[in-house]
C-alpha positions in Angstrom: -19.8 -5.8 -15.8 -17.0 -6.9 -18.1 -14.9 -10.0 -17.6 -12.1 -8.1 -15.7 -8.5 -9.3 -15.5 -9.2 -11.4 -18.6 -5.5 -12.2 -19.2 -4.8 -13.7 -15.7 -5.8 -17.2 -16.8 -8.9 -17.5 -14.5 -11.2 -18.5 -17.4 -8.8 -21.3 -18.3 -9.5 -23.1 -15.0 -12.6 -25.0 -13.9 -14.5 -24.8 -10.6 -14.9 -28.0 -8.6 -17.9 -29.1 -6.7 -16.4 -27.6 -3.5 -16.1 -24.2 -5.2 -12.4 -24.4 -5.5 -10.3 -24.0 -8.7 -9.1 -27.0 -10.6 -6.0 -27.1 -12.8 -6.4 -27.6 -16.5 -4.0 -28.2 -19.4 -5.0 -24.9 -20.9 -3.9 -23.1 -17.8 -0.5 -24.8 -18.0 -0.2 -24.1 -21.8 -0.9 -20.4 -21.1 2.0 -20.3 -18.6 4.3 -21.7 -21.3 3.6 -18.7 -23.5 4.9 -16.2 -20.9 8.0 -14.3 -22.0 10.2 -16.4 -19.7 9.4 -19.6 -21.7 8.1 -18.6 -25.1 10.6 -19.3 -27.8 12.3 -16.5 -29.6 14.1 -16.4 -33.0 17.4 -17.3 -31.3 16.0 -20.4 -29.5 18.0 -23.5 -30.1 16.5 -26.7 -31.6 16.4 -28.4 -28.2 14.4 -25.6 -26.7 11.9 -25.5 -29.6 11.4 -29.3 -29.3 10.8 -29.1 -25.6 8.4 -26.2 -25.9 6.5 -28.0 -28.7 6.3 -31.2 -26.6 4.9 -29.4 -23.6 2.4 -27.3 -25.5 1.0 -30.6 -26.9 1.0 -32.3 -23.5 1.6 -29.9 -20.6 1.8 -32.6 -18.0 4.3 -34.7 -20.0 7.3 -36.0 -18.1 10.5 -34.0 -18.8 13.8 -35.8 -18.1 16.9 -34.0 -17.0 18.5 -35.1 -20.3 15.9 -32.9 -22.1 17.0 -29.8 -20.2 20.8 -30.3 -20.5 20.9 -29.6 -24.2 19.2 -26.2 -23.9 21.8 -23.7 -25.1 20.7 -20.8 -23.0 21.4 -21.2 -19.2 18.6 -18.8 -18.3 16.1 -20.9 -20.3 17.3 -24.0 -18.6 16.7 -22.4 -15.2 13.3 -21.1 -16.3 12.2 -24.5 -17.3 13.4 -26.1 -14.1 11.4 -23.5 -12.1 8.3 -24.0 -14.3 8.5 -27.8 -13.9 8.8 -27.4 -10.1 5.8 -25.0 -10.2 3.8 -27.4 -12.4 4.5 -30.3 -10.0 3.0 -28.3 -7.1 -0.1 -27.5 -9.1 -0.6 -31.0 -10.4 0.0 -32.6 -7.0 -2.6 -30.5 -5.2 -6.4 -31.1 -5.3 -7.0 -27.4 -6.1 -5.3 -24.1 -6.9 -6.2 -23.0 -3.4 -4.4 -26.1 -1.9 -1.3 -25.5 -4.0 -1.2 -21.9 -3.0 -1.5 -22.7 0.7 1.2 -25.4 0.4 3.6 -23.0 -1.1 3.8 -21.1 2.2 3.5 -24.2 4.4 6.3 -26.0 2.7 8.5 -23.0 1.8 8.2 -20.8 -1.3 10.5 -22.3 -4.0 9.2 -20.3 -7.0 9.7 -16.7 -8.1 7.4 -14.0 -6.7 5.8 -13.5 -10.1 4.3 -17.0 -10.0 3.0 -16.5 -6.5 1.4 -13.2 -7.6 -0.2 -14.9 -10.6 -1.9 -17.4 -8.4 -3.0 -14.7 -6.0 -4.6 -12.8 -8.8 -6.4 -15.8 -10.2 -7.7 -16.7 -6.7 -8.9 -13.1 -6.1 -10.6 -13.1 -9.4 -12.5 -16.3 -8.3 -13.3 -14.9 -4.9 -14.6 -11.6 -6.2 -16.8 -13.5 -8.7 -19.0 -12.2 -11.4 -20.7 -9.4 -9.5 -17.6 -7.7 -8.3 -17.6 -4.1 -7.1 -15.0 -2.0 -9.1 -13.5 -0.6 -5.9 -13.2 -4.1 -4.5 -11.4 -5.1 -7.7 -9.0 -2.2 -7.5 -8.3 -2.8 -3.8 -7.7 -6.4 -4.5 -4.9 -5.4 -6.9 -2.9 -4.4 -3.8 -2.7 -8.1 -2.8 -0.6 -9.0 -5.9 0.8 -5.8 -7.2 3.2 -3.6 -5.2 2.0 0.0 -4.6 3.8 3.3 -4.5 2.6 5.4 -1.6 2.4 9.2 -1.4 1.4 11.1 1.7 0.2 14.6 0.9 0.6 17.6 3.0 -3.1 17.6 3.8 -2.8 14.0 5.2 -4.2 12.2 2.2 -2.6 8.8 1.7 -2.5 7.8 -1.9 -1.6 4.4 -3.4 -0.7 4.0 -7.0 0.5 0.9 -8.8 4.3 0.8 -8.7 4.8 -0.4 -12.3 2.3 2.1 -13.6 4.2 4.9 -11.8 7.4 3.7 -13.4 5.8 3.5 -16.8 4.2 6.9 -16.6 7.4 8.4 -15.3 9.3 7.3 -18.4 6.5 8.4 -20.8 6.2 11.8 -19.3 2.8 12.1 -17.8 2.2 15.4 -15.9 -0.1 16.3 -12.9 -0.3 17.1 -9.2 -0.3 13.4 -8.2 2.8 12.9 -10.3 4.6 15.8 -8.6 3.7 14.4 -5.3 5.0 10.9 -6.2 8.2 12.6 -7.5 8.7 14.2 -4.1 8.4 10.8 -2.6 11.5 9.8 -4.6 9.8 8.2 -7.5 12.5 8.0 -10.2 10.5 10.1 -12.5 9.8 13.5 -14.0 6.1 13.5 -13.1 3.3 11.0 -13.1 -0.4 11.7 -13.7 -2.8 9.0 -12.5 -6.5 9.4 -12.0 -7.9 8.6 -8.6 -10.7 6.0 -8.3 -13.5 6.9 -5.9 -17.2 6.2 -5.4 -18.3 8.7 -8.0 -16.2 7.3 -10.9 -15.8 3.7 -9.8 -17.3 2.2 -12.9 -14.4 3.6 -15.0 -12.4 0.8 -13.5 -13.9 -1.7 -16.0 -12.4 0.2 -18.9 -8.9 0.2 -17.4 -8.8 -3.0 -15.3 -5.5 -4.2 -16.8 -3.9 -0.9 -17.2 -3.4 -0.5 -13.4 -3.3 3.2 -13.7 -5.9 4.3 -11.1 -4.7 5.5 -7.8 -6.8 5.2 -4.6 -7.0 6.9 -1.2 -6.2 4.8 1.8 -7.6 7.2 4.4 -10.1 6.1 7.0 -13.6 6.9 5.7 -12.7 6.6 2.0 -14.4 3.8 0.0 -11.2 2.2 -1.2 -10.1 1.4 2.3 -13.5 -0.1 3.2 -13.3 -2.1 -0.1 -9.9 -3.5 1.0 -11.4 -4.6 4.3 -14.2 -6.4 2.4 -11.7 -8.1 0.1 -9.7 -9.4 3.1 -12.8 -10.7 4.8 -13.7 -12.7 1.7 -10.1 -13.9 1.3 -10.3 -15.4 4.8 -13.8 -16.8 4.3 -12.8 -18.6 1.1 -9.7 -20.2 2.3 -10.5 -20.9 6.0 -14.3 -21.0 6.0 -14.4 -18.5 8.8 -16.5 -15.3 9.0 -14.6 -12.2 10.2 -15.2 -8.5 10.2 -12.3 -6.1 9.5 -12.6 -2.3 10.2 -10.0 0.5 10.2 -8.9 1.9 13.5 -7.1 5.0 14.5 -4.9 3.4 17.2 -4.5 0.3 19.3 -5.7 1.3 22.8 -6.0 -2.1 24.4 -4.4 -3.2 27.7 -5.3 -6.8 26.8 -3.7 -6.7 23.3 -3.1 -10.4 22.6 -2.7 -10.9 18.9 -1.6 -9.0 15.8 -0.7 -9.7 12.2 1.2 -7.4 9.8 -0.1 -7.4 6.3 3.4 -6.8 5.0 7.0 -7.3 6.3 7.3 -3.7 7.4 4.1 -3.7 9.4 4.9 -7.1 11.0 8.2 -5.7 12.4 6.5 -2.5 13.5 3.6 -4.2 15.3 6.1 -6.5 17.1 8.0 -3.5 18.4 4.9 -1.7 19.4 3.6 -4.8 21.3 6.9 -5.1 23.1 7.0 -1.4 23.9 10.3 -0.8 22.0 11.4 2.7 21.1 10.3 3.6 17.5 11.6 6.8 15.9 9.2 9.2 14.2 10.5 8.4 10.7 9.7 4.7 11.1 6.4 5.4 12.8 5.5 7.6 9.9 5.6 4.6 7.6 2.5 3.1 9.3 -0.3 3.6 6.9 -3.4 1.8 8.4 -4.5 -0.1 11.4 -7.4 -2.5 11.5 -9.3 -4.5 14.0 -10.4 -8.0 13.0 -13.0 -9.8 15.0 -14.3 -13.4 14.5 -18.0 -13.7 14.0 -17.9 -16.9 16.0 -15.5 -16.7 19.0 -15.4 -20.5 19.0 -13.3 -20.3 15.8 -10.5 -18.8 17.9 -8.0 -20.4 20.2 -9.8 -20.9 23.5 -7.5 -18.8 25.6 -8.1 -15.6 23.6 -11.6 -16.3 22.2 -13.6 -13.1 21.7 -10.5 -10.8 21.6 -9.7 -8.6 18.6 -6.8 -9.3 16.2 -5.0 -6.2 15.2 -3.8 -5.8 11.6 -1.5 -3.1 10.1 0.1 -2.2 6.8 3.1 0.0 6.4 5.3 1.3 3.6 9.0 0.7 3.5 11.7 3.4 3.3 11.2 3.8 -0.4 7.4 4.5 0.0 6.6 1.0 -1.3 3.8 -1.2 0.0 3.9 -4.9 -0.7 1.1 -6.8 0.9 1.4 -10.4 1.9 -2.2 -11.8 2.0 -0.8 -15.3 2.9 -0.1 -13.8 6.4 -3.9 -13.9 7.1 -3.9 -17.6 6.2 -0.9 -18.6 8.2 -1.1 -16.5 11.4 -4.7 -16.1 12.6 -5.3 -17.6 16.0 -7.5 -20.5 14.9 -9.1 -23.1 17.2 -8.4 -25.8 14.7 -5.4 -26.2 12.4 -6.0 -25.7 8.7 
């Protein structure tokens, strides 16, 4: 198996004795080379000097007086954000701890930085023997998806950026026509579908993000997503759970639920409270899941042994943006994390 997602920065980190990721100067240097911070021919002397200083010593102190002379206001703001992000990473004992603290304290960095950490953490969690369908399903946790629901009921997820790219380059195909009918701003888009019989092709295209998957019950990609979420929880919380797709929530003793995205959170809340939901909004519901704790003692005593229901839903523009942090913040744990 190749070293997938090789540009995410995972190999620039080290693994601590506790199995968690440790920040390195090389990881910080790589972030300084992103387009938001890398110098361009028009960069002023102050910007070049600051960038050179940080490349040499990524943890060096930067005074406000070093930001003020930067001629470009956007560059000044980008450096201020990066320094805040760096402070979070340096202050935490691990990348995992820094990630959790982002949501506990309040996210104060752009989504792209959160997604970068999510990808790095998933690369670590999936490990060296990753299944290709698990890796593609894991992309859903840090890359928004465009959803197409076919007339035969098939629910297809394709990377939103790939859809936009292919729409501008003029790919053609049945999936592209379907995505176009779902209001993709495109002519057509042609993306291959990853399934069990061609799963190994993922390793040749892991950073192209141009493979669609089926989210229907019984399809291997949805099962792969369940396994990824189980491992995500186990890595962060040290708790074993099982997650399985469900057709509906038929439970008179429904006690706990978590939306895997903002749309699903609101929808589950309304279903739980028996609010009226119109057909169009209900049609956005893509998947329901049942999560069970392997050890009921890991749950809050009052509801130990009861299932936790999960859901994911697309928004009005057929977009799915998962929030894996919801599983770290909102599970009914017996002990605080």
